[in-house]
C-alpha positions, 0 to 999 in steps of 0.5 A: 283711741283708733290704732295710730301706726300702719305699715309705715308710720302714722299717715293720713289727711292733714288736719284730720285725725291722726294727722293733727298738730295736736296729735303730732305734739303728743306723738313727739312727747311720747316718742321723746319719753320712749327714747329717754327712758334712761334719762342719762346724758344728752339725747337728740333727734334729727327731723327731716320732711318733704315739700308738703305745705303741712310739713311746717306745721307738723315739724313745729308740733313734733319739735314742741313735743320732743323738746317738752321731754328734754330731747334736743332737736336737729332740723334737717329741712327738706331731705329724702327719707333715706337721708334721715336714716343716714344722718340719724346714725352718723350724727349719733342721734337717739331717734330720726323722724321723717315727715312725709306721706311718700307717694300720697297726694299733697293733702296727706302727710305722715310721720316715720321713725328711725331708731339710732341704728338708722333702721325703721322702728319695729312693730313692738317699739311702735306699739309701746310709743302708741300706748305712751300716746294714749296714756299721756306723758309728763313733761320734763322740768323747765330746766331740762327742756330740749333745744332746737337747732337747724342743720344747714348742710344736711343735703350736702352730707347726703349727696356725698353719701350717695356718690360714695356708693357709685364706683370711684373710678367711674363717671357719667360723662356723655350720659343724658339723664332725665330726673323726675323728683316729684316736686318732692324732697329730692328736688335739689339733691338728685339733680346736683348729685348727677351733675357732679358726676358728669351727666347731662341733667334734664330735671323734671318735677323740681319746682315744689310749691307745697301743693304739687308733690306727686301731682302728674309726676314722679314714680307714680306718674312716670308718663311725663318723664317718659315723654321727656326722655323721648323728646330729648333723646335721653339715655335713661329717666329716673323717677323718684317719689315725694320722699325719694325712697323709691324709684321707677326707671325708664328706658331710651324708648320711653318704656317704664321698668318697675322694681322687679326688673331692676332687682333681677338685674342687680341680683344677677350682677351681685351673684356673679360678683359673689356679692349677693349674700345668701344667694337670695333676694328679698321681695314682697308678695306683690313681686311677679312670678317671672322674677321668681322664675328668673332667680330659680333658673340661676340657682338664686332664691326669692324670699317673700314678705308682707307688703312694706319696705320695712318688712323687707328690711326686717327679713333682710336683717334676720337672714343676713341678706343685702338686696331686697325691695318692692315692685313699686320701686323701693330698693334696699341695699344694706351695703349702702343704706338702711332703707329704700333709697331711690337715688342710690338705686338709680345710681347703681343702674347708671353704673350698669349703663356705663359698665356694660355699654348696653342700653337701658331697654336691654337692662330693663328687660331681664325676664318676661313678666307673667300677666299681672293685674291690680285693681283698688276698691276704696271703702269707707270708715268702719267698713270691713268688706273682706269679712263679708260673705259675698266678698269671701265667696267671690275670692274663693271662686277666683282662687279656684279658677286661678289655681295651678297656673297663677295666684290671687292676692287680696289685701287692705292697704296699710297707708290708704282706705283701699282694698287691693286685688291683684292676680297673676296668670298666663291666661290674661283673660281669665286673670281679668275676669277673676279680678273683676269678679272680686272687685265687683263683690267688694264694690257692692259690699261697700255700697258702690 
């Protein structure tokens, strides 16, 4: 059996291995068996999903697998990924499951798992579950089959948690906010949260139909929200992705600010308030050199990890840090949540707007970014372009050319069949030549 788990659970095209109803049933049975190993007491699991059409199929298949092993299933319906982490812990569940492919297009879907502490499962736990899937699981006796129940107030529980992270004495009266929900899991909760705190809300991407999640909207396509900000004279735009675990912010001029600028803002604020644990920010190898220099100038450290918010969280927990994230917009604040939470991060930015009486354009330019270029090359099943001699030679040449003034990062995506080629250098022309050289070598290696 091909490896199931990637950098963020199981993911792929719906109705194609591994994202089939049959495999979801087997995964549900395996994870149910894994979390019922002591076979004592009542065991429960919460399941959330985003707005993809295939979510219905996987919700039912996972429920069948889980109940067949005696797990009681609590169905949350469409909720953000961070809500699943929150409710897993608050409802004393043994396991949380989110059905989502995050920022991927609607034809993809995925399955993410949270442990009873609300944090994503470790690599070791996923490996053990994968082994159970391969071996097969004996179902429970007929008398021990689990039950399934739909939870109707999950959205409102999450809204209250998000609001509790916002300064109690503060309101959003007078702020005009564009909120782009990517036609995804936050299409109800995000506009409602902002409205309840007094903002004038201009919603975008709040009409999901099962097929339009992330389509021309959300954090991966912020142009529509940027145009809306300018057209309505809004103070700020908040762009979430399909499962609302990441955020991209837009200033009043329609300019896009990435996760690095937001993390710089929060790290400086928390350090000033003596709230930044370990005087460090945890981010991935993708974060800009400008962020590292910004932190160095303030006596703060940048702890780098592999790409993936789960690796950021693991390092945060190991080192006792409380702020981390990714350039792509995953922002993890463990004082408030167990995983990246786009809406909660957006609320913290709004608090800075209200507190400092500065415009979004000032807050979203904390440092001058070193020129950075990222290009992707798609490859086919079974291909291993990074092992091919011409590609290795092109990478070695690019590293030599960039040495001393920048860096080169080559990696395979953990969620899609892509090779990602990223470089940074003060000399933008040199950087582009190096990236294009590697991209050309990979493209030729995979047959164009």
